[in-house]
C-alpha positions in Angstrom: 33.1 -0.1 15.6 31.6 -3.3 14.3 31.4 -3.4 10.5 28.1 -5.3 10.7 24.8 -3.5 11.3 21.1 -4.5 11.4 19.0 -1.7 9.9 15.6 -0.8 8.5 15.3 0.3 4.9 13.6 3.8 4.9 13.8 4.8 1.3 14.6 3.2 -2.1 15.4 4.6 -5.5 16.6 2.2 -8.2 19.4 0.1 -6.7 20.2 2.7 -4.1 18.8 2.4 -0.6 18.8 4.4 2.6 18.8 2.5 5.8 18.5 3.5 9.5 20.2 1.8 12.3 19.9 3.3 15.9 19.4 6.8 14.5 22.3 6.5 12.0 21.4 6.8 8.3 23.4 4.6 5.9 23.5 4.7 2.2 23.4 1.1 0.9 23.6 -0.9 -2.3 22.9 -4.6 -2.9 25.5 -7.1 -4.0 25.4 -7.6 -7.7 22.4 -6.4 -9.6 19.7 -7.5 -7.2 16.8 -5.1 -6.6 14.7 -7.2 -4.3 14.9 -4.9 -1.3 11.8 -3.1 -0.2 11.2 -0.1 2.1 10.4 -1.6 5.5 12.8 -4.5 5.1 15.0 -5.4 8.1 18.5 -6.0 6.6 22.0 -7.0 7.7 24.6 -4.5 6.3 28.4 -4.7 6.1 29.7 -1.1 6.5 32.2 0.0 3.8 32.6 3.5 5.5 31.0 5.2 8.5 27.8 6.0 6.5 27.8 3.5 3.7 27.3 -0.2 3.4 26.4 -3.3 1.4 23.2 -5.2 2.1 24.1 -8.8 2.8 20.8 -10.3 3.9 17.1 -9.5 4.2 15.4 -10.8 7.2 12.3 -12.9 6.6 9.3 -10.6 5.9 6.0 -10.7 7.8 4.2 -9.2 4.8 5.1 -7.9 1.3 3.0 -5.5 -0.7 3.8 -5.2 -4.4 2.3 -4.4 -7.8 3.1 -5.9 -11.1 2.5 -5.6 -14.8 3.0 -8.1 -17.6 6.8 -7.8 -17.5 8.0 -7.0 -14.0 6.9 -6.5 -10.4 7.6 -3.5 -8.2 8.0 -3.9 -4.5 6.0 -1.3 -2.5 6.8 -2.1 1.1 7.6 -4.9 3.5 6.5 -5.8 7.0 3.3 -3.8 6.8 0.5 -4.4 9.2 -2.1 -2.0 7.6 -2.8 -0.1 4.4 -4.7 3.2 4.1 -6.2 4.1 0.7 -6.6 7.8 0.6 -9.6 9.1 -1.5 -11.0 12.6 -1.5 -14.1 14.6 -2.4 -12.1 16.2 -5.2 -10.5 15.4 -7.6 -12.5 12.3 -8.3 -10.9 8.9 -7.5 -11.1 5.7 -9.5 -12.9 2.7 -8.1 -10.5 0.5 -10.1 -7.5 1.7 -8.1 -9.3 1.4 -4.7 -10.5 -2.1 -5.5 -7.1 -3.3 -6.7 -5.4 -1.9 -3.6 -8.0 -3.8 -1.4 -7.3 -7.0 -3.4 -3.5 -6.5 -3.0 -4.0 -6.0 0.8 -6.1 -9.1 1.2 -3.7 -11.2 -0.9 -0.7 -9.9 1.3 -2.5 -10.4 4.6 -2.6 -6.7 5.4 -5.6 -4.9 7.1 -7.0 -2.3 4.8 -8.8 1.0 5.6 -10.0 3.9 3.5 -9.4 7.6 4.4 -11.9 10.0 3.0 -10.1 13.3 2.9 -11.3 16.9 2.2 -14.6 16.4 3.9 -14.7 20.2 4.2 -15.7 20.3 0.4 -19.3 19.9 1.5 -20.9 20.1 -2.0 -19.2 16.8 -3.0 -19.3 15.1 0.3 -22.6 13.1 0.1 -21.8 11.9 -3.4 -18.4 10.7 -2.3 -19.8 9.0 0.8 -22.2 7.1 -1.5 -19.2 6.0 -3.6 -17.2 4.7 -0.6 -20.3 3.0 1.0 -19.9 -0.3 -0.9 -16.4 -0.7 0.6 -17.7 0.0 4.1 -20.4 -2.6 3.5 -17.6 -5.1 2.8 -16.1 -4.4 6.2 -13.4 -2.0 5.3 -13.4 1.0 7.8 -13.8 4.4 6.2 -12.3 7.3 8.2 -13.5 10.8 7.3 -10.9 13.6 7.7 -10.0 17.0 6.5 -6.2 17.4 6.7 -6.3 21.1 5.9 -9.7 22.1 7.1 -9.7 20.3 10.5 -6.1 19.3 11.2 -6.5 18.8 15.0 -9.5 16.4 14.6 -7.6 14.6 11.8 -4.7 14.0 14.1 -6.9 12.9 16.9 -8.6 10.3 14.7 -5.5 9.0 12.9 -2.9 8.7 15.8 -4.7 5.9 17.7 -5.0 4.0 14.4 -1.3 4.3 13.6 0.0 3.5 17.1 2.1 0.3 17.2 1.4 -0.3 13.5 3.5 -0.2 10.3 1.2 1.6 7.9 1.3 2.7 4.3 -0.6 5.5 2.6 -1.5 4.9 -1.0 -3.7 6.8 -3.5 -3.8 8.7 -6.7 -2.1 12.1 -6.9 -4.2 15.0 -5.6 -6.0 13.1 -2.8 -4.0 14.9 -0.1 -1.6 12.2 1.0 1.2 14.8 1.3 -1.0 17.0 3.5 -1.7 14.0 5.8 2.0 13.1 6.0 3.0 16.7 6.7 0.4 16.8 9.5 1.6 13.6 11.1 5.3 14.4 10.5 5.9 18.2 10.5 9.6 17.7 9.6 8.7 15.4 6.6 9.7 18.0 4.0 13.2 18.3 5.5 13.5 14.6 5.8 12.5 14.2 2.1 15.1 16.7 1.0 17.7 14.8 3.1 16.7 11.5 1.6 16.7 12.9 -1.9 20.3 14.1 -1.4 21.4 10.8 0.1 19.8 8.8 -2.8 21.0 11.4 -5.3 17.6 11.8 -6.9 17.4 15.6 -7.0 16.0 17.9 -4.4 12.4 18.0 -5.3 11.5 14.5 -6.2 8.7 12.7 -4.5 8.9 9.6 -6.7 10.3 7.3 -4.1 8.6 5.4 -1.3 9.8 6.4 2.2 9.3 5.4 5.8 9.0 7.7 8.7 9.1 6.4 12.3 6.4 7.7 14.7 8.3 7.3 18.1 5.7 9.4 20.0 3.1 6.8 19.1 5.1 4.0 20.7 7.6 1.3 19.5 7.1 -0.2 16.0 5.0 2.8 14.9 5.9 3.8 11.4 4.2 5.3 8.3 5.2 4.8 4.7 4.4 7.3 2.0 4.3 6.1 -1.5 4.3 8.1 -4.7 0.8 8.7 -6.2 0.1 6.2 -8.9 -2.7 5.7 -11.4 -2.1 2.0 -12.1 -2.1 -1.0 -9.7 -1.3 -4.1 -11.7 -1.8 -7.5 -9.9 -0.5 -9.8 -12.6 1.3 -11.9 -9.9 -1.9 -13.1 -8.2 -2.9 -16.6 -9.1 -6.5 -17.7 -9.7 -6.9 -19.2 -6.2 -5.4 -16.0 -4.6 -7.7 -13.8 -6.5 -11.0 -15.5 -5.6 -9.9 -15.4 -1.9 -8.9 -11.8 -2.1 -12.5 -10.7 -2.9 -13.9 -11.0 0.6 -17.5 -11.0 -0.5 -16.9 -14.2 -2.5 -16.1 -16.2 0.7 -19.7 -17.4 1.5 -20.1 -18.8 -2.0 -16.7 -20.5 -2.6 -17.1 -24.3 -2.7 -20.8 -24.1 -3.5 -20.5 -24.0 -7.3 -21.5 -27.1 -9.4 -17.9 -27.5 -10.7 -15.0 -27.8 -8.2 -12.7 -25.9 -10.6 -15.3 -23.1 -11.4 -13.7 -19.8 -12.4 -16.8 -17.8 -11.6 -17.0 -16.2 -15.1 -19.5 -18.0 -17.3 -19.9 -21.5 -15.8 -23.4 -22.9 -15.2 -24.7 -23.2 -11.6 -21.9 -20.9 -10.2 -22.7 -19.7 -6.7 -20.7 -16.5 -7.2 -22.5 -15.6 -10.4 -25.8 -16.3 -8.8 -24.9 -13.9 -6.0 -24.0 -11.2 -8.5 -27.4 -11.6 -10.2 -29.1 -11.4 -6.8 -27.2 -8.2 -6.0 -25.3 -9.8 -3.1 -22.0 -9.1 -4.9 -21.4 -5.8 -6.6 -21.2 -6.2 -10.4 -18.3 -3.6 -10.5 -16.3 -5.9 -8.2 -17.1 -9.1 -10.2 -16.1 -7.3 -13.4 -12.7 -6.4 -11.9 -12.3 -10.0 -10.7 -12.7 -11.1 -14.4 -10.2 -8.5 -15.5 -7.6 -9.5 -12.9 -8.1 -13.2 -13.9 -7.4 -12.2 -17.5 -4.3 -10.2 -16.4 -2.9 -13.1 -14.4 -3.0 -15.3 -17.5 -0.8 -12.8 -19.4 2.3 -12.8 -17.2 5.6 -13.2 -19.1 8.0 -13.0 -16.1 
């Protein structure tokens, strides 16, 4: 048996990782104190026992999604091709989180979609549709599902979207991400318990990101489940990255009076004019200003 393996990281907790190589699950650690490994990374491992190893190298990533605050960044997943933001008719979702996730996806070069779950809660449906309409108007597809109310239709809609893709589901707690994962991967609960035991995080934790392969949807099909979170810091994005990550700014960039315009209070700014004319949603421009402020606060 060779003591070298190429594997995919399928779960991470602290500095402990679980990797999969040809159906074999390996408990791994990094050399030294490095924690720069993400779920979805392709890694080269030196085995130290039949089911344990040390990560020697991370292959070059196609994409990397992460969030950050003033002090540190947190890797969410690597080599993603698409991101699904799960929102629901109830409980209410925050536009701030949705918009931040869309900005993160744009900055990372990952296609973004919205999933509107719990469409069977009819009394809140029209109101929620109105709330997601501005994102659809920006070109982000919105897929309406009911994981519990109409499971077969939900599967029929999602499976073609997931085939051949490496996808991540993100959203606040209570949006029904777990229901969607359990629908797509009926053995997910068992897999989660196995992963928890392997990572030694306790039997009932759902606080780690984990990857499930979807072999029935074809090669390279995988879905990553992330813990529900309320905050999505983007302190790592520079000014230039931010203005390009707001897709609706694109027609106006380069048309401001000043070449170094920050689109905040400058005179004859094409972006601000578009906000005044209703061509750019004020809510989105306000978030842009907030993110610009955050990016100037970074300490790491």
